[in-house]
C-alpha positions in Angstrom: -38.3 65.4 120.1 -40.4 65.3 117.0 -41.5 61.6 116.9 -43.8 62.3 114.0 -40.7 63.2 111.9 -38.9 60.0 112.9 -42.1 57.9 112.2 -42.3 59.5 108.7 -38.6 58.6 108.0 -39.3 55.1 109.1 -42.5 55.0 107.1 -44.6 53.8 110.1 -47.9 55.1 111.3 -48.3 55.9 115.0 -51.4 56.5 117.0 -51.5 59.7 119.1 -51.0 57.4 122.2 -47.9 55.8 120.6 -46.5 59.2 119.7 -46.8 60.3 123.3 -45.3 57.1 124.7 -42.4 57.1 122.3 -41.7 60.7 122.8 -41.5 60.1 126.6 -39.3 57.1 126.1 -36.9 58.9 123.8 -36.8 61.8 126.3 -35.8 59.4 129.1 -33.1 57.8 126.9 -31.6 61.2 126.0 -31.8 62.2 129.7 -29.5 59.2 130.5 -27.0 60.4 128.0 -27.1 63.9 129.6 -26.2 62.2 132.9 -23.3 60.4 131.3 -22.0 63.7 129.9 -21.7 65.1 133.4 -19.3 62.4 134.5 -15.7 63.6 134.9 -13.6 61.3 132.6 -10.3 63.3 132.9 -7.4 60.9 133.5 -9.4 57.9 132.2 -7.4 56.3 129.3 -9.5 55.6 126.2 -10.4 52.0 125.4 -10.5 50.3 122.0 -12.7 47.5 123.2 -14.5 46.2 126.3 -11.9 43.7 127.4 -8.2 43.0 127.5 -8.6 39.4 126.4 -6.8 38.2 123.3 -7.7 35.3 121.0 -5.3 32.3 121.2 -4.6 30.7 117.9 -3.3 27.2 117.3 -2.1 25.4 114.2 -4.9 23.7 112.2 -3.8 20.1 112.3 -5.9 17.1 111.3 -6.6 14.6 114.1 -8.7 11.5 114.6 -12.2 12.0 115.9 -13.4 9.9 118.8 -16.8 9.7 117.3 -15.8 9.1 113.7 -17.3 5.6 113.4 -20.0 5.9 116.1 -23.4 5.1 114.8 -22.4 4.0 111.3 -23.0 0.3 112.3 -26.5 1.2 113.4 -27.5 2.9 110.2 -29.5 0.8 107.8 -27.2 1.3 104.8 -23.7 2.5 104.5 -21.0 2.5 101.8 -17.4 3.2 102.7 -17.6 6.1 105.1 -20.9 7.5 103.7 -24.4 6.8 105.0 -27.0 5.9 102.3 -30.4 7.6 102.6 -33.5 7.4 100.5 -33.8 9.7 97.5 -35.4 13.0 98.1 -36.0 14.0 94.5 -36.7 11.7 91.6 
């Protein structure tokens, strides 16, 4: 693998030590892919995803929150259902 070419494409500068290290690392990764290509996958059905799980949807219905009023009585100032805070900008 020509790491210098990839480094040029990525517009990064590598030292000679980094070039050697990344070249070895890339060679190992490609070696793993070579091993995967040797596996016999005949008779294995293709997958569209990694799981058979499906999302369960429910109707979006409004409901009362248990925590809706919690803490409002402890806040220094409140008006209706809103908490009043000091101005951030003048």
